[in-house]
C-alpha positions in Angstrom: 72.3 -67.9 -26.9 74.3 -64.7 -27.5 74.7 -61.6 -25.4 75.7 -58.1 -26.6 76.2 -55.1 -24.2 75.9 -51.8 -26.0 76.1 -48.1 -25.3 74.1 -45.8 -27.4 74.8 -42.1 -27.7 72.0 -39.9 -28.8 72.8 -37.7 -31.8 69.7 -35.5 -31.2 67.5 -35.0 -28.2 65.3 -37.8 -26.9 61.6 -37.1 -26.1 59.6 -38.5 -23.2 56.6 -40.7 -24.0 54.6 -41.1 -20.8 51.5 -39.0 -20.2 51.4 -36.9 -17.1 47.8 -37.9 -16.4 48.0 -41.1 -14.3 44.3 -42.0 -14.9 44.8 -41.8 -18.7 47.9 -43.9 -18.3 46.2 -46.4 -16.0 43.3 -46.9 -18.5 45.6 -47.3 -21.5 48.1 -49.7 -19.8 45.2 -51.5 -18.1 43.8 -52.3 -21.5 47.1 -53.9 -22.6 48.9 -55.2 -19.5 48.8 -58.9 -18.8 48.4 -58.4 -15.0 47.6 -55.8 -12.4 51.1 -55.7 -10.9 52.5 -54.4 -14.2 50.0 -51.6 -14.3 50.9 -50.3 -10.8 54.7 -50.6 -11.5 54.4 -48.5 -14.6 52.0 -45.9 -13.1 54.5 -45.5 -10.2 57.2 -44.5 -12.8 55.1 -41.7 -14.2 56.5 -39.2 -11.8 55.9 -37.1 -8.7 52.4 -35.6 -8.3 53.6 -32.0 -8.1 55.3 -32.1 -11.5 52.4 -33.7 -13.4 51.1 -31.8 -16.4 48.3 -33.5 -18.3 49.2 -32.0 -21.7 52.9 -32.9 -21.6 54.8 -36.2 -21.9 57.5 -37.3 -19.5 60.2 -39.9 -19.1 59.5 -42.7 -16.6 61.6 -42.4 -13.4 63.1 -45.1 -11.2 63.1 -44.9 -7.4 66.1 -42.6 -7.5 64.3 -40.2 -9.8 66.5 -41.1 -12.8 64.9 -41.3 -16.2 65.0 -44.6 -18.1 63.9 -46.4 -21.3 61.8 -49.5 -20.9 62.9 -52.8 -22.4 59.9 -53.0 -24.7 60.7 -49.6 -26.2 63.9 -51.0 -27.5 62.0 -54.0 -28.9 59.6 -51.6 -30.6 62.6 -49.8 -32.1 63.9 -53.1 -33.4 60.6 -53.9 -35.1 60.5 -50.4 -36.8 64.1 -50.8 -37.9 63.5 -54.3 -39.3 60.4 -53.2 -41.1 62.4 -50.4 -42.8 65.5 -52.6 -43.5 63.3 -55.4 -45.0 62.8 -53.2 -48.1 66.6 -52.7 -48.5 67.9 -55.2 -51.1 70.8 -57.3 -49.7 70.1 -56.5 -46.1 69.8 -59.3 -43.5 66.3 -58.1 -42.6 65.1 -58.5 -46.2 65.5 -62.3 -45.8 63.6 -62.4 -42.5 60.0 -63.7 -42.5 57.5 -62.8 -39.7 60.0 -60.4 -38.2 57.7 -59.2 -35.4 57.4 -62.8 -34.1 61.1 -63.2 -34.4 61.8 -60.1 -32.3 59.1 -61.0 -29.7 60.2 -64.6 -29.2 64.0 -64.5 -29.7 65.3 -61.0 -28.8 65.4 -59.7 -25.3 66.7 -56.7 -23.3 68.2 -58.0 -20.0 66.9 -55.2 -17.8 63.4 -53.8 -17.7 64.6 -50.2 -16.8 67.6 -48.9 -18.7 68.9 -45.6 -17.2 69.7 -42.6 -19.4 73.0 -41.0 -18.4 75.5 -38.2 -19.3 73.3 -35.1 -19.6 73.0 -32.1 -17.4 69.4 -30.9 -17.6 66.1 -32.0 -19.0 64.4 -29.4 -21.2 61.1 -29.2 -23.1 60.4 -29.7 -26.8 57.3 -28.0 -28.2 56.1 -28.8 -31.7 53.0 -28.6 -33.8 51.0 -31.7 -34.6 49.0 -31.5 -37.9 46.2 -33.8 -38.7 43.7 -33.9 -41.6 40.2 -34.4 -40.3 36.7 -34.4 -41.8 36.5 -30.7 -40.7 39.8 -29.9 -42.4 43.4 -29.6 -41.2 43.8 -29.2 -37.4 46.9 -28.1 -35.6 47.7 -28.8 -31.9 50.7 -28.3 -29.8 52.7 -31.2 -28.3 55.0 -30.7 -25.4 57.5 -33.3 -24.1 60.4 -33.5 -21.8 63.6 -33.6 -23.8 67.0 -35.1 -22.8 69.7 -33.4 -25.0 72.0 -34.9 -27.6 75.1 -36.5 -26.1 73.1 -38.5 -23.5 73.8 -42.2 -23.3 72.1 -45.4 -22.4 73.9 -48.8 -21.8 71.9 -52.0 -22.0 72.3 -55.7 -22.7 70.7 -57.5 -25.6 70.2 -61.3 -25.4 69.3 -63.4 -28.5 68.3 -67.1 -28.4 70.0 -67.7 -31.8 73.5 -66.6 -32.7 72.5 -65.5 -36.2 69.8 -63.2 -34.8 72.5 -61.0 -33.2 73.7 -60.0 -36.7 70.2 -58.8 -37.4 70.3 -56.8 -34.1 73.5 -55.1 -35.2 71.9 -54.1 -38.5 68.9 -52.6 -36.6 71.2 -50.7 -34.3 73.0 -49.2 -37.3 69.6 -48.0 -38.5 69.3 -45.9 -35.4 71.7 -43.4 -36.9 68.9 -42.5 -39.4 65.6 -43.0 -37.6 65.7 -42.8 -33.8 63.6 -43.9 -30.8 60.6 -42.8 -29.0 58.6 -39.7 -30.1 59.1 -37.6 -33.2 61.8 -40.0 -34.5 61.1 -39.2 -38.2 62.4 -35.7 -37.5 65.7 -37.2 -36.2 64.8 -37.0 -32.5 66.2 -40.0 -30.6 68.7 -41.0 -33.4 71.8 -42.6 -32.1 75.2 -44.2 -32.7 76.2 -47.4 -30.8 79.2 -49.2 -29.7 79.9 -52.6 -28.0 81.1 -52.3 -24.4 82.5 -54.8 -22.0 
């Protein structure tokens, strides 16, 4: 077993992913969660009633109203990074078979909630979403909370196999090109990382 504590610093803003509508969130999580206690925990993190806006996405908040990133969101990033790196000749990821299973069963984030720090204010990011439908191209507006570039998040990664940690480092390096959470292909959520003690 190997442990790596890292601090990531966001190069561009990071966008919230949780819907402001608790009923939509309850139904979505309810269809995927393994037990009822998980559903209620996550719904409680959506935010205060008076700030809920059904057309906007938010960051989950802890009991002290601090925004955080869930452990599974990092694992989702690792899967995306590994998928991209698996096509890069000579990369460690290119040698990995069944990478989703590898990440699910052998890579863990120590804490469920990982606090985002070192920023002053949360702003909004508005952007158009384009989709080609049977009726032609449709455009809608997406609005999300945005934590600015320079914010940090410190978390601990645990792997069951020592060699898996070298893969994790490769995936973290990929974060400089394609970030986390929403609109990452535009560069949002991209980051650099460093090992901390």
